[in-house]
C-alpha positions in Angstrom: -55.9 132.8 -126.7 -53.0 131.4 -128.8 -49.4 131.5 -127.4 -48.3 134.3 -129.7 -51.3 136.5 -128.8 -50.7 135.7 -125.1 -47.1 136.7 -125.4 -48.0 140.0 -127.0 -50.5 140.7 -124.2 -47.7 140.1 -121.7 -45.4 142.3 -123.6 -47.9 145.1 -123.3 -48.2 144.4 -119.6 -44.5 144.4 -119.2 -44.0 147.7 -120.9 -45.2 149.6 -117.8 -45.4 149.3 -114.0 -42.7 147.7 -111.9 -39.5 149.8 -111.8 -37.5 146.6 -111.1 -37.7 145.5 -114.7 -34.3 145.5 -116.4 -33.9 146.4 -120.0 -33.1 143.5 -122.4 -29.4 142.9 -122.5 -27.5 143.4 -125.8 -27.9 140.4 -128.1 -24.4 139.0 -128.1 -23.0 135.4 -128.1 -21.7 136.1 -124.5 -25.0 137.3 -123.0 -27.5 135.6 -125.3 -26.4 132.0 -126.1 -30.1 131.1 -126.7 -30.6 134.0 -129.2 -33.5 135.7 -127.5 -34.7 138.2 -130.1 -34.6 142.0 -129.5 -38.4 142.4 -130.0 -41.3 143.2 -127.7 -41.8 139.4 -127.3 -38.1 139.0 -126.6 -38.2 141.6 -123.9 -40.8 139.5 -122.1 -38.6 136.4 -122.5 -35.6 138.3 -121.1 -37.8 139.5 -118.2 -38.6 135.9 -117.5 -34.9 134.9 -117.5 -34.1 137.8 -115.2 -36.8 136.7 -112.7 -35.5 133.1 -113.1 -31.9 134.1 -112.3 -32.6 136.7 -109.6 -36.0 135.9 -108.1 -36.0 137.7 -104.7 -34.7 141.0 -106.1 -37.0 140.9 -109.2 -40.4 140.2 -107.5 -41.9 143.4 -106.1 -42.8 143.1 -102.4 -40.9 139.8 -102.1 -42.0 137.7 -99.1 -40.1 134.5 -99.8 -36.8 132.9 -99.1 -33.4 133.9 -100.5 -33.5 131.3 -103.3 -33.9 131.9 -107.0 -35.1 129.5 -109.7 -31.5 129.2 -110.9 -30.3 127.7 -107.6 -32.0 124.4 -108.5 -32.1 124.8 -112.3 -28.5 125.7 -113.0 -27.2 128.0 -115.8 -30.6 129.7 -116.2 -32.3 126.3 -116.6 -30.0 125.1 -119.3 -27.6 122.7 -117.5 -28.2 119.0 -118.1 -29.1 116.9 -115.1 -29.8 120.1 -113.1 -33.5 120.1 -114.0 -33.1 122.0 -117.3 -36.2 123.7 -118.8 -35.7 122.4 -122.3 -39.0 121.0 -123.5 -40.7 121.6 -120.2 -43.5 123.7 -121.7 -44.5 120.8 -123.9 -45.2 118.7 -120.7 -48.2 120.8 -119.7 -51.1 120.6 -119.0 -50.1 117.4 -117.0 -51.4 115.3 -114.2 -49.8 116.2 -110.9 -49.8 113.4 -108.3 -49.1 115.9 -105.6 -52.1 118.1 -106.5 -54.1 115.1 -107.6 -55.4 116.9 -110.7 -54.2 118.1 -114.1 -52.3 121.4 -113.8 -51.0 124.0 -116.2 -47.5 125.3 -116.5 -48.6 128.4 -114.6 -49.8 126.3 -111.7 -46.6 124.3 -111.7 -44.7 127.6 -111.4 -46.9 128.7 -108.6 -46.2 125.4 -106.9 -42.4 126.2 -107.1 -43.1 129.6 -105.4 -45.1 128.2 -102.5 -42.7 125.3 -101.8 -39.1 125.9 -103.1 -39.4 129.7 -102.8 -41.5 129.6 -99.6 -43.5 132.5 -100.9 -47.1 133.3 -101.7 -48.1 132.2 -105.2 -47.9 135.0 -107.8 -51.0 135.6 -110.0 -51.0 133.1 -112.8 -51.7 135.7 -115.4 -49.5 138.4 -113.8 -46.1 140.0 -114.5 -44.1 137.3 -112.7 -45.5 134.0 -113.8 -46.2 135.0 -117.5 -42.6 136.2 -118.2 -41.4 132.9 -116.7 -43.8 131.0 -118.9 -42.5 132.9 -121.9 -38.9 132.0 -121.0 -39.7 128.4 -120.5 -41.6 128.3 -123.9 -38.5 129.8 -125.5 -36.4 127.0 -124.1 -39.0 124.5 -125.4 -39.1 125.6 -129.0 -38.5 123.0 -131.8 -35.0 124.2 -132.5 -33.9 122.8 -129.1 -35.5 119.4 -129.3 -32.1 117.7 -129.2 -31.3 119.4 -125.9 -34.7 118.3 -124.5 -33.9 114.7 -125.3 -31.2 114.3 -122.7 -30.4 115.5 -119.2 -34.0 116.0 -118.0 -34.5 116.2 -114.2 -31.6 115.3 -112.0 -30.9 111.9 -113.4 -31.2 108.4 -111.8 -29.9 107.7 -108.4 -29.2 104.3 -106.7 -31.2 103.1 -103.8 -28.9 104.0 -100.9 -29.2 104.7 -97.2 -27.7 108.0 -96.0 -25.9 108.7 -92.8 -26.4 112.3 -91.5 -23.3 111.9 -89.2 -21.0 111.1 -92.1 -22.8 113.8 -94.1 -22.0 116.4 -91.5 -18.3 115.7 -91.8 -18.4 115.6 -95.6 -20.5 118.8 -95.6 -17.8 120.7 -93.6 -15.1 119.4 -95.9 -16.7 119.8 -99.3 -19.7 122.3 -99.0 -19.1 124.7 -96.2 -16.6 126.8 -98.1 -19.4 128.1 -100.2 -22.5 127.5 -98.2 -21.2 128.1 -94.7 -21.1 125.7 -91.7 -24.6 126.7 -90.8 -26.0 126.4 -94.3 -26.4 130.2 -94.7 -23.4 131.8 -96.4 -22.2 135.2 -95.3 -22.0 137.5 -97.2 -25.3 136.3 -98.6 -24.4 135.5 -102.1 -25.0 131.7 -102.3 -28.1 129.7 -101.7 -28.9 128.9 -98.0 -29.4 125.2 -97.6 -31.5 125.3 -94.4 -32.8 127.8 -91.9 -35.5 130.5 -92.3 -34.3 131.7 -95.7 -34.2 128.3 -97.4 -36.8 126.1 -99.1 -39.6 124.7 -96.9 -40.4 121.2 -96.0 -42.9 120.9 -98.8 -40.3 121.4 -101.5 -38.9 118.7 -103.8 -35.4 119.3 -102.4 -36.7 118.3 -99.0 -36.5 114.7 -100.2 -33.0 113.4 -99.6 -32.9 111.3 -102.8 -33.8 114.3 -104.9 -31.1 116.5 -103.3 -28.6 113.6 -103.5 -29.2 113.2 -107.3 -28.6 117.0 -107.7 -25.5 116.9 -105.6 -24.0 113.9 -107.4 -23.8 115.6 -110.8 -23.6 119.3 -109.9 -21.7 119.8 -106.7 -19.2 121.0 -105.5 -19.6 123.8 -108.0 -15.9 124.0 -108.6 -15.5 120.2 -108.9 -18.8 118.7 -110.1 -19.0 115.0 -110.4 -16.4 114.3 -107.8 -18.8 113.1 -105.1 -19.6 109.4 -104.9 -23.2 108.4 -104.8 -22.8 107.5 -101.1 -21.2 110.8 -100.3 -24.0 112.7 -102.1 -26.6 110.7 -100.1 -24.9 111.3 -96.8 -24.6 115.0 -97.4 -28.3 115.1 -98.5 -29.3 113.3 -95.3 -27.4 115.8 -93.2 -29.0 118.8 -95.0 -32.4 117.2 -94.8 -31.9 116.8 -91.0 -31.5 120.5 -90.4 -34.4 122.9 -89.6 -36.3 124.8 -92.3 -39.6 126.5 -92.7 -42.9 124.6 -92.7 -44.9 124.5 -95.8 -47.9 126.8 -95.5 -51.0 124.5 -95.7 -53.0 127.5 -97.0 -51.4 126.6 -100.4 -52.0 122.9 -100.2 -53.7 122.9 -103.6 -50.3 123.4 -105.1 
């Protein structure tokens, strides 16, 4: 099945069922900077963006953590050096060293759910994964090739040793105002960084060097770019030292 036909099939699937589906927002410069069309196909893309931005509230019967895709892929997956989605669809199928096999984009998204979201994997052809696939394809279209050429991933990071003790002090000073001293903000509006509602120990962010690269360029949210590389690594080491859920080995194929 070609991509256009697949998208139409998902559009038909999305037209009924889950009451959590939000209508497509009005197409304005403010709400639609990527010019998602107001068509049946566009409704599926909007649905994918909504799931991307508000994952726990948009997945029926949610049994995962409190994180959404947008917590690691900032600005709906459009911010440079915050793992933007531009061009990502063109990378798949691709060999996964972790899975030790070639995987599809659908399988990569399932991997995110079982690790970063600490949730069961949604059906690859269902009304969670397929709208996300549609949204990522929209961000991978030819018109956005220039954006895909820069800012992929979280960027390079120097080979540094972190110190969790220094990180704890830095965290209290620079991070706790938004994320709480115990990594779980209250009221629960921001992403928990550890504890039962955060990512599990099989997630990419569970590697201090990955988290440090993200922190270096994106945090604190009100003053991004103000951390030194050493400060970012120290904070990452502290966050990494805290308790979090264990990866469910039933999903090891992801």
